[in-house]
LOSEBA-140462 format. One record per residue (C-alpha): residue number from 1; x, y, z. Coordinates in nm, 3 decimals. Layout:
+------+---------+---------+---------+
! resi !       X !       Y !       Z !
+------+---------+---------+---------+
!  NUM !       X !       Y !       Z !
...
+------+---------+---------+---------+
***
This chain:
+------+---------+---------+---------+
! resi !       X !       Y !       Z !
+------+---------+---------+---------+
!    1 !   1.964 !   1.924 !   4.961 !
!    2 !   1.750 !   1.747 !   5.134 !
!    3 !   1.498 !   1.846 !   4.897 !
!    4 !   1.700 !   1.745 !   4.559 !
!    5 !   1.559 !   1.432 !   4.519 !
!    6 !   1.207 !   1.551 !   4.523 !
!    7 !   1.253 !   1.820 !   4.275 !
!    8 !   1.491 !   1.602 !   4.000 !
!    9 !   1.164 !   1.354 !   3.923 !
!   10 !   0.906 !   1.652 !   3.883 !
!   11 !   1.227 !   1.845 !   3.603 !
!   12 !   1.233 !   1.515 !   3.465 !
!   13 !   0.893 !   1.385 !   3.421 !
!   14 !   0.873 !   1.471 !   3.092 !
!   15 !   1.156 !   1.317 !   2.970 !
!   16 !   1.207 !   1.016 !   2.727 !
!   17 !   1.472 !   0.791 !   2.819 !
!   18 !   1.609 !   0.605 !   2.477 !
!   19 !   1.591 !   0.221 !   2.460 !
!   20 !   1.749 !   0.076 !   2.122 !
!   21 !   1.552 !  -0.270 !   1.967 !
!   22 !   1.838 !  -0.404 !   1.745 !
!   23 !   1.749 !  -0.690 !   1.537 !
!   24 !   1.755 !  -1.084 !   1.644 !
!   25 !   1.892 !  -1.180 !   1.280 !
!   26 !   1.920 !  -1.531 !   1.456 !
!   27 !   1.530 !  -1.558 !   1.595 !
!   28 !   1.441 !  -1.404 !   1.216 !
!   29 !   1.652 !  -1.708 !   1.022 !
!   30 !   1.468 !  -1.948 !   1.291 !
!   31 !   1.165 !  -1.774 !   1.208 !
!   32 !   1.198 !  -1.806 !   0.791 !
!   33 !   1.256 !  -2.170 !   0.856 !
!   34 !   0.954 !  -2.231 !   0.998 !
!   35 !   0.732 !  -2.152 !   0.757 !
!   36 !   0.529 !  -2.395 !   0.575 !
!   37 !   0.690 !  -2.507 !   0.263 !
!   38 !   0.335 !  -2.550 !   0.062 !
!   39 !   0.036 !  -2.436 !   0.159 !
!   40 !  -0.364 !  -2.402 !  -0.065 !
!   41 !  -0.528 !  -2.092 !  -0.148 !
!   42 !  -0.828 !  -1.928 !  -0.287 !
!   43 !  -0.834 !  -1.590 !  -0.408 !
!   44 !  -1.046 !  -1.431 !  -0.101 !
!   45 !  -0.743 !  -1.628 !   0.065 !
!   46 !  -0.471 !  -1.352 !  -0.084 !
!   47 !  -0.655 !  -1.077 !  -0.082 !
!   48 !  -0.679 !  -1.119 !   0.311 !
!   49 !  -0.338 !  -1.257 !   0.384 !
!   50 !  -0.186 !  -1.010 !   0.170 !
!   51 !  -0.346 !  -0.739 !   0.341 !
!   52 !  -0.232 !  -0.895 !   0.653 !
!   53 !   0.149 !  -0.977 !   0.593 !
!   54 !   0.239 !  -0.709 !   0.236 !
!   55 !   0.572 !  -0.567 !   0.378 !
!   56 !   0.443 !  -0.194 !   0.180 !
!   57 !   0.121 !  -0.239 !   0.359 !
!   58 !   0.303 !  -0.271 !   0.670 !
!   59 !   0.521 !  -0.033 !   0.644 !
!   60 !   0.324 !   0.175 !   0.583 !
!   61 !   0.141 !   0.101 !   0.918 !
!   62 !   0.513 !   0.180 !   1.080 !
!   63 !   0.447 !   0.539 !   0.924 !
!   64 !   0.038 !   0.561 !   1.040 !
!   65 !   0.133 !   0.466 !   1.416 !
!   66 !   0.416 !   0.703 !   1.391 !
!   67 !   0.107 !   0.955 !   1.330 !
!   68 !  -0.084 !   0.913 !   1.533 !
!   69 !   0.190 !   0.913 !   1.811 !
!   70 !   0.305 !   1.247 !   1.714 !
!   71 !  -0.106 !   1.352 !   1.670 !
!   72 !  -0.129 !   1.219 !   2.059 !
!   73 !   0.176 !   1.439 !   2.132 !
!   74 !   0.082 !   1.730 !   1.994 !
!   75 !  -0.067 !   2.060 !   2.118 !
!   76 !   0.144 !   2.127 !   2.442 !
!   77 !   0.235 !   2.501 !   2.537 !
!   78 !   0.577 !   2.615 !   2.571 !
!   79 !   0.793 !   2.472 !   2.817 !
!   80 !   0.819 !   2.740 !   3.084 !
!   81 !   1.191 !   2.928 !   3.131 !
!   82 !   1.387 !   2.957 !   3.469 !
!   83 !   1.585 !   3.263 !   3.494 !
!   84 !   1.811 !   3.384 !   3.712 !
!   85 !   2.102 !   3.604 !   3.805 !
!   86 !   2.325 !   3.689 !   4.091 !
!   87 !   2.520 !   3.998 !   4.190 !
!   88 !   2.746 !   4.113 !   4.351 !
!   89 !   2.777 !   4.506 !   4.494 !
!   90 !   3.119 !   4.569 !   4.398 !
!   91 !   3.175 !   4.889 !   4.672 !
!   92 !   3.140 !   4.668 !   4.968 !
!   93 !   2.805 !   4.798 !   5.074 !
!   94 !   2.634 !   4.565 !   5.432 !
!   95 !   2.459 !   4.378 !   5.176 !
!   96 !   2.666 !   4.298 !   4.866 !
!   97 !   2.491 !   4.022 !   4.711 !
!   98 !   2.154 !   4.058 !   4.466 !
!   99 !   2.044 !   3.812 !   4.380 !
!  100 !   1.711 !   3.637 !   4.227 !
!  101 !   1.501 !   3.473 !   3.965 !
!  102 !   1.159 !   3.396 !   3.765 !
!  103 !   1.023 !   3.166 !   3.626 !
!  104 !   0.785 !   3.228 !   3.302 !
!  105 !   0.500 !   3.036 !   3.131 !
!  106 !   0.399 !   3.121 !   2.777 !
!  107 !  -0.003 !   3.187 !   2.782 !
!  108 !  -0.080 !   3.091 !   2.383 !
!  109 !  -0.329 !   3.352 !   2.299 !
!  110 !  -0.292 !   3.285 !   1.990 !
!  111 !  -0.426 !   2.918 !   2.008 !
!  112 !  -0.134 !   2.813 !   1.843 !
!  113 !  -0.052 !   2.467 !   2.019 !
!  114 !  -0.473 !   2.350 !   1.964 !
!  115 !  -0.423 !   2.457 !   1.600 !
!  116 !  -0.045 !   2.238 !   1.605 !
!  117 !  -0.285 !   1.938 !   1.781 !
!  118 !  -0.547 !   1.982 !   1.504 !
!  119 !  -0.303 !   1.987 !   1.253 !
!  120 !  -0.123 !   1.651 !   1.379 !
!  121 !  -0.476 !   1.523 !   1.405 !
!  122 !  -0.583 !   1.558 !   1.072 !
!  123 !  -0.249 !   1.410 !   0.911 !
!  124 !  -0.292 !   1.096 !   1.087 !
!  125 !  -0.650 !   1.104 !   0.937 !
!  126 !  -0.499 !   1.135 !   0.580 !
!  127 !  -0.231 !   0.862 !   0.608 !
!  128 !  -0.514 !   0.607 !   0.792 !
!  129 !  -0.730 !   0.623 !   0.466 !
!  130 !  -0.455 !   0.598 !   0.272 !
!  131 !  -0.346 !   0.284 !   0.407 !
!  132 !  -0.694 !   0.176 !   0.378 !
!  133 !  -0.674 !   0.280 !   0.015 !
!  134 !  -0.294 !   0.114 !  -0.010 !
!  135 !  -0.464 !  -0.219 !   0.146 !
!  136 !  -0.794 !  -0.243 !  -0.109 !
!  137 !  -0.560 !  -0.222 !  -0.409 !
!  138 !  -0.263 !  -0.434 !  -0.300 !
!  139 !  -0.545 !  -0.663 !  -0.245 !
!  140 !  -0.695 !  -0.669 !  -0.590 !
!  141 !  -0.347 !  -0.644 !  -0.702 !
!  142 !  -0.248 !  -0.981 !  -0.563 !
!  143 !  -0.574 !  -1.118 !  -0.635 !
!  144 !  -0.460 !  -1.035 !  -0.994 !
!  145 !  -0.146 !  -1.237 !  -0.959 !
!  146 !  -0.310 !  -1.496 !  -0.768 !
!  147 !  -0.571 !  -1.553 !  -1.080 !
!  148 !  -0.226 !  -1.551 !  -1.342 !
!  149 !  -0.052 !  -1.773 !  -1.113 !
!  150 !  -0.360 !  -2.000 !  -1.074 !
!  151 !  -0.543 !  -2.034 !  -1.457 !
!  152 !  -0.144 !  -2.148 !  -1.597 !
!  153 !  -0.153 !  -2.352 !  -1.375 !
!  154 !  -0.433 !  -2.578 !  -1.484 !
!  155 !  -0.305 !  -2.474 !  -1.879 !
!  156 !   0.026 !  -2.599 !  -1.817 !
!  157 !  -0.114 !  -2.935 !  -1.646 !
!  158 !  -0.304 !  -2.962 !  -2.009 !
!  159 !  -0.051 !  -2.878 !  -2.233 !
!  160 !   0.201 !  -3.101 !  -2.060 !
!  161 !  -0.045 !  -3.370 !  -2.065 !
!  162 !  -0.131 !  -3.308 !  -2.422 !
!  163 !   0.204 !  -3.232 !  -2.581 !
!  164 !   0.345 !  -3.602 !  -2.434 !
!  165 !   0.047 !  -3.747 !  -2.488 !
!  166 !   0.050 !  -4.111 !  -2.641 !
!  167 !  -0.128 !  -4.035 !  -2.940 !
!  168 !   0.009 !  -3.707 !  -2.998 !
!  169 !   0.414 !  -3.803 !  -3.014 !
!  170 !   0.281 !  -4.124 !  -3.186 !
!  171 !   0.065 !  -3.922 !  -3.409 !
!  172 !   0.396 !  -3.685 !  -3.521 !
!  173 !   0.632 !  -3.990 !  -3.559 !
!  174 !   0.347 !  -4.120 !  -3.815 !
!  175 !   0.316 !  -3.797 !  -4.003 !
!  176 !   0.714 !  -3.877 !  -4.000 !
!  177 !   0.695 !  -4.130 !  -4.158 !
!  178 !   0.469 !  -4.092 !  -4.425 !
!  179 !   0.660 !  -3.744 !  -4.534 !
!  180 !   0.956 !  -3.970 !  -4.563 !
!  181 !   0.749 !  -4.205 !  -4.798 !
!  182 !   0.620 !  -3.879 !  -4.977 !
!  183 !   0.200 !  -3.960 !  -4.906 !
!  184 !   0.232 !  -3.648 !  -4.669 !
!  185 !   0.361 !  -3.370 !  -4.810 !
!  186 !   0.671 !  -3.231 !  -4.665 !
!  187 !   0.598 !  -2.864 !  -4.577 !
!  188 !   0.306 !  -2.998 !  -4.397 !
!  189 !   0.518 !  -3.179 !  -4.190 !
!  190 !   0.728 !  -2.887 !  -4.083 !
!  191 !   0.461 !  -2.691 !  -3.971 !
!  192 !   0.345 !  -2.919 !  -3.848 !
!  193 !   0.722 !  -2.966 !  -3.638 !
!  194 !   0.677 !  -2.615 !  -3.569 !
!  195 !   0.367 !  -2.587 !  -3.393 !
!  196 !   0.472 !  -2.837 !  -3.184 !
!  197 !   0.826 !  -2.672 !  -3.121 !
!  198 !   0.664 !  -2.319 !  -3.088 !
!  199 !   0.401 !  -2.510 !  -2.816 !
!  200 !   0.696 !  -2.627 !  -2.612 !
!  201 !   0.846 !  -2.264 !  -2.592 !
!  202 !   0.498 !  -2.157 !  -2.477 !
!  203 !   0.461 !  -2.387 !  -2.214 !
!  204 !   0.819 !  -2.273 !  -2.134 !
!  205 !   0.732 !  -1.904 !  -2.162 !
!  206 !   0.360 !  -2.012 !  -1.936 !
!  207 !   0.608 !  -2.131 !  -1.656 !
!  208 !   0.824 !  -1.836 !  -1.614 !
!  209 !   0.509 !  -1.617 !  -1.617 !
!  210 !   0.352 !  -1.853 !  -1.314 !
!  211 !   0.642 !  -1.864 !  -1.177 !
!  212 !   0.702 !  -1.459 !  -1.116 !
!  213 !   0.339 !  -1.424 !  -0.973 !
!  214 !   0.414 !  -1.679 !  -0.772 !
!  215 !   0.718 !  -1.504 !  -0.581 !
!  216 !   0.523 !  -1.166 !  -0.591 !
!  217 !   0.253 !  -1.367 !  -0.435 !
!  218 !   0.516 !  -1.542 !  -0.170 !
!  219 !   0.690 !  -1.216 !  -0.129 !
!  220 !   0.327 !  -1.051 !  -0.053 !
!  221 !   0.229 !  -1.294 !   0.205 !
!  222 !   0.558 !  -1.376 !   0.362 !
!  223 !   0.562 !  -1.691 !   0.305 !
!  224 !   0.911 !  -1.902 !   0.257 !
!  225 !   1.048 !  -1.816 !  -0.096 !
!  226 !   1.060 !  -2.195 !  -0.133 !
!  227 !   0.697 !  -2.262 !  -0.034 !
!  228 !   0.506 !  -2.402 !  -0.298 !
!  229 !   0.143 !  -2.299 !  -0.384 !
!  230 !  -0.204 !  -2.494 !  -0.513 !
!  231 !  -0.499 !  -2.371 !  -0.595 !
!  232 !  -0.823 !  -2.514 !  -0.392 !
!  233 !  -1.068 !  -2.270 !  -0.652 !
!  234 !  -0.984 !  -2.392 !  -0.982 !
!  235 !  -1.219 !  -2.335 !  -1.232 !
!  236 !  -1.415 !  -2.070 !  -1.046 !
!  237 !  -1.562 !  -1.783 !  -1.207 !
!  238 !  -1.560 !  -1.409 !  -1.118 !
!  239 !  -1.857 !  -1.232 !  -1.024 !
!  240 !  -1.838 !  -0.854 !  -1.158 !
!  241 !  -1.949 !  -0.595 !  -0.919 !
!  242 !  -2.266 !  -0.420 !  -1.005 !
!  243 !  -2.256 !  -0.145 !  -0.847 !
!  244 !  -2.370 !   0.196 !  -0.963 !
!  245 !  -2.192 !   0.483 !  -0.854 !
!  246 !  -2.185 !   0.887 !  -0.951 !
!  247 !  -1.878 !   1.103 !  -0.994 !
!  248 !  -1.964 !   1.298 !  -0.621 !
!  249 !  -2.009 !   0.936 !  -0.502 !
!  250 !  -1.598 !   0.913 !  -0.529 !
!  251 !  -1.538 !   1.203 !  -0.256 !
!  252 !  -1.567 !   0.872 !  -0.008 !
!  253 !  -1.284 !   0.676 !  -0.193 !
!  254 !  -1.042 !   0.649 !   0.045 !
!  255 !  -0.742 !   0.803 !  -0.172 !
!  256 !  -0.983 !   1.093 !  -0.187 !
!  257 !  -1.100 !   1.129 !   0.172 !
!  258 !  -0.667 !   1.116 !   0.242 !
!  259 !  -0.642 !   1.379 !   0.018 !
!  260 !  -0.918 !   1.590 !   0.197 !
!  261 !  -0.764 !   1.534 !   0.571 !
!  262 !  -0.399 !   1.642 !   0.438 !
!  263 !  -0.604 !   1.941 !   0.274 !
!  264 !  -0.798 !   2.015 !   0.671 !
!  265 !  -0.397 !   1.951 !   0.806 !
!  266 !  -0.249 !   2.211 !   0.517 !
!  267 !  -0.551 !   2.443 !   0.613 !
!  268 !  -0.482 !   2.426 !   0.960 !
!  269 !  -0.126 !   2.479 !   0.921 !
!  270 !  -0.169 !   2.788 !   0.731 !
!  271 !  -0.391 !   2.911 !   1.034 !
!  272 !  -0.106 !   2.834 !   1.271 !
!  273 !   0.139 !   3.018 !   1.017 !
!  274 !  -0.119 !   3.374 !   1.034 !
!  275 !  -0.146 !   3.338 !   1.392 !
!  276 !   0.238 !   3.376 !   1.441 !
!  277 !   0.209 !   3.708 !   1.353 !
!  278 !  -0.006 !   3.783 !   1.683 !
!  279 !   0.176 !   3.875 !   2.020 !
!  280 !   0.190 !   3.578 !   2.312 !
!  281 !   0.182 !   3.684 !   2.706 !
!  282 !   0.470 !   3.536 !   2.928 !
!  283 !   0.398 !   3.554 !   3.259 !
!  284 !   0.515 !   3.415 !   3.559 !
!  285 !   0.640 !   3.410 !   3.950 !
!  286 !   0.997 !   3.605 !   4.062 !
!  287 !   1.161 !   3.625 !   4.389 !
!  288 !   1.478 !   3.871 !   4.427 !
!  289 !   1.708 !   3.934 !   4.737 !
!  290 !   1.843 !   4.306 !   4.764 !
!  291 !   1.982 !   4.505 !   5.057 !
!  292 !   1.936 !   4.225 !   5.251 !
!  293 !   1.529 !   4.228 !   5.185 !
!  294 !   1.347 !   3.973 !   4.978 !
!  295 !   1.117 !   4.108 !   4.713 !
!  296 !   0.829 !   3.858 !   4.568 !
!  297 !   0.621 !   3.923 !   4.281 !
!  298 !   0.521 !   3.824 !   3.946 !
!  299 !   0.730 !   3.871 !   3.560 !
!  300 !   0.529 !   3.932 !   3.277 !
!  301 !   0.604 !   3.960 !   2.875 !
!  302 !   0.433 !   4.017 !   2.588 !
!  303 !   0.599 !   3.977 !   2.231 !
!  304 !   0.574 !   4.225 !   1.959 !
!  305 !   0.552 !   4.120 !   1.625 !
!  306 !   0.639 !   4.435 !   1.470 !
!  307 !   0.828 !   4.321 !   1.166 !
!  308 !   0.574 !   4.014 !   1.059 !
!  309 !   0.875 !   3.794 !   1.084 !
!  310 !   0.667 !   3.504 !   0.944 !
!  311 !   0.632 !   3.567 !   0.638 !
!  312 !   0.825 !   3.282 !   0.476 !
!  313 !   0.651 !   3.068 !   0.683 !
!  314 !   0.278 !   3.256 !   0.578 !
!  315 !   0.401 !   3.179 !   0.216 !
!  316 !   0.550 !   2.808 !   0.269 !
!  317 !   0.214 !   2.757 !   0.390 !
!  318 !  -0.043 !   2.904 !   0.156 !
!  319 !   0.181 !   2.719 !  -0.085 !
!  320 !   0.161 !   2.332 !   0.108 !
!  321 !  -0.209 !   2.427 !   0.104 !
!  322 !  -0.261 !   2.501 !  -0.232 !
!  323 !  -0.074 !   2.180 !  -0.319 !
!  324 !  -0.322 !   2.013 !  -0.094 !
!  325 !  -0.645 !   2.130 !  -0.231 !
!  326 !  -0.480 !   2.029 !  -0.645 !
!  327 !  -0.448 !   1.668 !  -0.499 !
!  328 !  -0.735 !   1.628 !  -0.373 !
!  329 !  -0.948 !   1.705 !  -0.708 !
!  330 !  -0.679 !   1.474 !  -0.917 !
!  331 !  -0.728 !   1.242 !  -0.625 !
!  332 !  -1.111 !   1.296 !  -0.756 !
!  333 !  -1.062 !   1.282 !  -1.083 !
!  334 !  -0.864 !   0.965 !  -1.080 !
!  335 !  -1.086 !   0.793 !  -0.840 !
!  336 !  -1.420 !   0.910 !  -1.120 !
!  337 !  -1.194 !   0.791 !  -1.460 !
!  338 !  -1.062 !   0.453 !  -1.259 !
!  339 !  -1.404 !   0.335 !  -1.205 !
!  340 !  -1.543 !   0.500 !  -1.620 !
!  341 !  -1.255 !   0.311 !  -1.741 !
!  342 !  -1.274 !  -0.020 !  -1.584 !
!  343 !  -1.650 !  -0.024 !  -1.678 !
!  344 !  -1.614 !   0.063 !  -2.018 !
!  345 !  -1.344 !  -0.246 !  -2.050 !
!  346 !  -1.638 !  -0.479 !  -1.883 !
!  347 !  -1.914 !  -0.292 !  -2.190 !
!  348 !  -1.665 !  -0.331 !  -2.486 !
!  349 !  -1.423 !  -0.660 !  -2.394 !
!  350 !  -1.605 !  -0.854 !  -2.163 !
!  351 !  -1.977 !  -0.882 !  -2.329 !
!  352 !  -1.891 !  -1.234 !  -2.476 !
!  353 !  -1.767 !  -1.550 !  -2.394 !
!  354 !  -1.448 !  -1.733 !  -2.567 !
!  355 !  -1.510 !  -1.979 !  -2.883 !
!  356 !  -1.597 !  -2.301 !  -2.799 !
!  357 !  -1.306 !  -2.494 !  -2.844 !
!  358 !  -1.209 !  -2.814 !  -3.065 !
!  359 !  -1.293 !  -3.134 !  -2.979 !
!  360 !  -0.990 !  -3.308 !  -2.926 !
!  361 !  -1.184 !  -3.602 !  -2.765 !
!  362 !  -1.371 !  -3.691 !  -3.081 !
!  363 !  -1.037 !  -3.622 !  -3.262 !
!  364 !  -0.872 !  -3.827 !  -3.046 !
!  365 !  -1.142 !  -4.133 !  -3.084 !
!  366 !  -1.167 !  -4.076 !  -3.530 !
!  367 !  -0.800 !  -4.101 !  -3.543 !
!  368 !  -0.775 !  -4.413 !  -3.302 !
!  369 !  -1.051 !  -4.634 !  -3.578 !
!  370 !  -0.848 !  -4.463 !  -3.846 !
!  371 !  -1.125 !  -4.205 !  -3.957 !
!  372 !  -0.929 !  -3.906 !  -3.956 !
!  373 !  -0.534 !  -3.905 !  -4.035 !
!  374 !  -0.266 !  -3.843 !  -3.839 !
!  375 !  -0.168 !  -3.494 !  -3.971 !
!  376 !  -0.511 !  -3.391 !  -3.949 !
!  377 !  -0.589 !  -3.513 !  -3.554 !
!  378 !  -0.238 !  -3.344 !  -3.440 !
!  379 !  -0.390 !  -2.984 !  -3.659 !
!  380 !  -0.669 !  -3.088 !  -3.453 !
!  381 !  -0.453 !  -3.032 !  -3.137 !
!  382 !  -0.282 !  -2.774 !  -3.277 !
!  383 !  -0.614 !  -2.514 !  -3.317 !
!  384 !  -0.726 !  -2.653 !  -2.986 !
!  385 !  -0.426 !  -2.523 !  -2.794 !
!  386 !  -0.474 !  -2.225 !  -2.979 !
!  387 !  -0.844 !  -2.154 !  -2.849 !
!  388 !  -0.801 !  -2.284 !  -2.497 !
!  389 !  -0.454 !  -1.986 !  -2.481 !
!  390 !  -0.667 !  -1.778 !  -2.590 !
!  391 !  -0.954 !  -1.862 !  -2.342 !
!  392 !  -0.690 !  -1.878 !  -2.060 !
!  393 !  -0.605 !  -1.512 !  -2.148 !
!  394 !  -0.965 !  -1.365 !  -2.140 !
!  395 !  -1.066 !  -1.581 !  -1.801 !
!  396 !  -0.757 !  -1.429 !  -1.678 !
!  397 !  -0.817 !  -1.079 !  -1.802 !
!  398 !  -1.186 !  -1.106 !  -1.676 !
!  399 !  -1.087 !  -1.162 !  -1.366 !
!  400 !  -0.871 !  -0.903 !  -1.277 !
!  401 !  -1.148 !  -0.670 !  -1.417 !
!  402 !  -1.363 !  -0.864 !  -1.149 !
!  403 !  -1.104 !  -0.819 !  -0.890 !
!  404 !  -1.006 !  -0.452 !  -1.029 !
!  405 !  -1.365 !  -0.329 !  -0.966 !
!  406 !  -1.422 !  -0.574 !  -0.618 !
!  407 !  -1.107 !  -0.321 !  -0.481 !
!  408 !  -1.300 !  -0.045 !  -0.581 !
!  409 !  -1.636 !  -0.115 !  -0.426 !
!  410 !  -1.463 !  -0.238 !  -0.141 !
!  411 !  -1.298 !   0.130 !  -0.070 !
!  412 !  -1.647 !   0.340 !  -0.121 !
!  413 !  -1.854 !   0.083 !   0.131 !
!  414 !  -1.597 !   0.140 !   0.387 !
!  415 !  -1.707 !   0.382 !   0.629 !
!  416 !  -1.328 !   0.364 !   0.800 !
!  417 !  -1.479 !   0.292 !   1.220 !
+------+---------+---------+---------+
***
């Protein structure tokens, strides 16, 4: 009995104890309350903060950590088996008790544990590259939302200032009075009013679009729901990447490398299932006591896979491997097509700048000195707003194209260290 305290730690050395991790909601709520209520960012800041704080990316990092832990814990041999028996001879000889035991260790002649570890490492590598690809995509899409919110904020300020400006409001009132006395066709005045109302509806819709973009950004950057976002890089022109790639270059794309690593894991799993057909050897020491004599020796065993029971496992692993191979080729084709489509959009749709806007400042000067009537001045303002809105959409589209291309370039240049 004196040896029992030493034997128990040895037997329990490989065991893992359960430890709960409850959520402290009070602490979480306090952290949310301490978050800043206003923040000033650039589009590049948004890219960095999204990669660092995005809940979706953090969940993917948890999956990667689990895959890495699984790879680190893989490759062990089968646990040894301990057998014991205790018999009593029914007739009463001099030594009626027969007992003994054996300890058997399975020797993996097939090399299955090593293949299991390599497969787990390949899947962990696949998850790592999938995370890198997701980080680049998330940064690019967040940058698109940042540009959208920034540009709409600037245009909305101009729009509100224009529609509430003294000259504009006064010119509409003058046009109304001229229409009342018959000096301005009623239809022309009604058209000016309808256009003015349409611009106010546009301002309302742009406010919704901006709010949606900023709400998405707050979620991705883990900001407080009430945090106001201001922009420090208003008016910044997007820089289009000038990189040139061949189709084979996209085998270095993170999404493709993730698919290729997953294919490698599938190949090793198929090899492992095939090797299960091979016999496994188990050997170990044995002890018996019979007729008053102690006997010590070796015990051994050999599996005989005569029926090839692993046919289902081989078929399943073959199907998984083939699906992974198709997924890798599809990922490569998608990466090539995505870059080609962005380059085509750049060449065909972004080859010229926006049209020159109407000169509102000159129209205001002419209106103030009486060289331009009220209806003419309001018409110039509406045309200028139309051209400014077209320019707004072109700036957003151009910046979105540049940010998505930038994400691809970053992924292609990522070495994975």
